C-alpha positions, 0 to 999 in steps of 0.5 A: 240725275240730269235736269230735265230740259224745257220748251221755251213757252212760245209767243201771246200771239202764236195761240190762236184762242187770243186771237178769237178773244181779240177779233170780236171787239177789233170787228166792233170797232170797226163797225162801229166807225162805219156805222158813224161814216154812215151816220155823219155822211147821209143827210137827214130828209123829211119824208114830206116838208109839208107833213104836219098838214098832210097830218091833219087832214088824214086825222080828220079823214078819219074822224069823218069816216069812224067805221074805218077804225072799228078793227083797230077799236076792236083790237085794242079792246080785246087787249085791254080787256082779253074778252073777244068782241062778240058779232 
């Protein structure tokens, strides 16, 4: 009886599945560094410096003309009750 010769096992880096498993977390780490760079280098600015006063003015114009809110009110009531408003 002759002893069987076994082939030496290949190193782990030669298996494609290993790289597929490693690639997922590696891509996420790279993407997180890119996201951090974009967040840290960008300047957060307000859309308008006087946003509060303009918001109050918008609310006043909406309060002066309540019929402009009618579609929103009907949709809200329909969502709450499930019954469509009749005209």
